[in-house]
C-alpha positions in Angstrom: 99.4 214.8 62.8 102.7 213.0 62.2 103.1 209.2 61.7 104.6 208.6 65.1 101.7 210.3 66.9 99.1 208.7 64.8 100.5 205.3 65.5 100.9 206.0 69.1 97.6 207.6 69.7 95.1 206.2 67.2 96.1 202.6 66.3 95.0 200.2 69.0 97.3 197.4 67.6 100.3 199.4 68.5 99.2 200.1 72.2 102.2 199.4 74.5 104.8 199.4 71.7 107.9 201.3 72.8 108.5 204.8 71.5 111.6 203.5 69.8 109.9 201.0 67.9 107.0 203.3 66.9 109.7 206.0 65.8 111.4 203.3 63.6 108.0 202.4 61.9 107.0 206.0 61.5 110.2 206.9 59.9 110.1 204.2 57.2 106.3 204.4 56.6 104.7 206.1 53.5 101.3 207.6 53.1 99.2 207.0 49.9 95.9 208.7 48.9 92.9 207.0 47.3 89.7 208.0 45.7 86.4 206.3 46.1 86.3 203.0 44.2 90.1 202.9 43.9 91.7 199.6 44.7 94.3 199.7 47.6 95.1 196.1 47.4 94.1 193.1 45.1 93.1 189.7 46.4 96.1 187.3 45.6 98.6 190.1 45.6 101.9 189.9 47.5 101.6 192.2 50.4 104.4 194.7 50.8 103.6 195.8 54.3 101.3 196.5 57.0 98.6 198.9 56.0 97.1 201.3 58.5 94.0 203.3 57.7 94.9 206.9 58.4 91.8 208.9 57.1 88.7 207.8 55.2 87.0 204.4 54.9 87.8 201.3 52.9 85.8 198.2 52.1 86.9 194.7 52.3 85.6 192.7 49.3 85.5 188.9 48.7 84.3 187.1 45.6 82.2 184.0 46.4 82.3 181.4 43.6 79.9 182.2 40.6 78.9 185.5 42.3 79.8 189.2 42.2 82.2 190.6 44.8 80.5 191.5 48.0 81.7 193.8 50.9 82.3 191.9 54.1 83.8 194.5 56.4 84.6 198.2 56.5 87.9 199.7 57.7 88.3 203.2 59.3 90.9 205.3 60.7 93.3 203.2 63.1 92.2 199.9 61.5 95.1 197.7 59.9 95.1 195.2 57.1 97.8 192.9 55.6 99.0 191.4 58.7 97.8 187.9 58.1 99.5 187.8 54.8 102.8 188.9 56.4 102.4 186.4 59.4 101.5 183.5 57.2 103.7 184.3 54.4 100.8 184.4 52.0 99.0 186.8 49.6 96.2 189.1 50.2 93.0 187.2 51.1 90.6 189.9 50.0 90.4 193.1 47.9 90.5 196.3 49.7 89.0 199.3 48.0 88.6 203.0 49.2 84.9 203.7 49.8 85.3 207.5 50.0 87.4 210.2 48.5 90.3 211.4 50.4 91.1 208.0 51.9 94.7 207.9 53.2 96.6 204.7 54.1 100.0 204.5 56.0 102.2 201.6 54.7 104.6 200.1 57.1 107.2 198.1 55.0 107.2 194.4 55.7 110.8 194.4 56.9 110.1 197.0 59.6 107.0 195.2 60.7 108.8 191.9 60.9 111.6 193.5 63.0 109.0 194.7 65.5 107.5 191.2 65.6 110.9 189.6 66.1 111.7 191.9 69.1 108.3 192.2 70.8 106.7 188.8 71.9 103.6 190.6 73.4 103.1 192.3 70.0 103.2 189.0 68.2 100.4 187.9 70.6 98.3 190.8 69.8 98.8 190.4 66.2 97.9 186.6 66.4 94.7 187.5 68.4 93.7 190.0 65.7 94.1 187.4 63.0 92.2 184.8 65.0 89.4 187.2 65.4 89.1 187.9 61.8 89.1 184.2 60.9 86.4 183.4 63.4 83.0 182.6 62.1 80.4 185.4 62.7 78.4 184.9 65.7 74.6 184.8 65.8 73.3 188.0 64.7 
């Protein structure tokens, strides 16, 4: 499957984004592969773009003070990460590691992602809603 088709059909964040914008994103994106345990992004690192899980699974790890790192979420095909750092001009808030061999991540360069944000107010709202949902405290379990 090519990058355009993947973004169009499998990534909920991009629902409703024009074919032109998706083509632009797909054209400049790159695909990287990771083995189980390999770090995709380090906490505190500068985020170079929006990362989209293509194949495989990755864990989101945080390190509470005086404790070992713990996995707080799992990402699978179609999930994205790095959007908060781009929107808030910050650094990565967690470490992301592949948790199975053959994990592939599509990286959309920050400039291309920002261009879409600047041209599509509805997309900005969708990204802000995603960020808010990730920052919300967990509900009663």
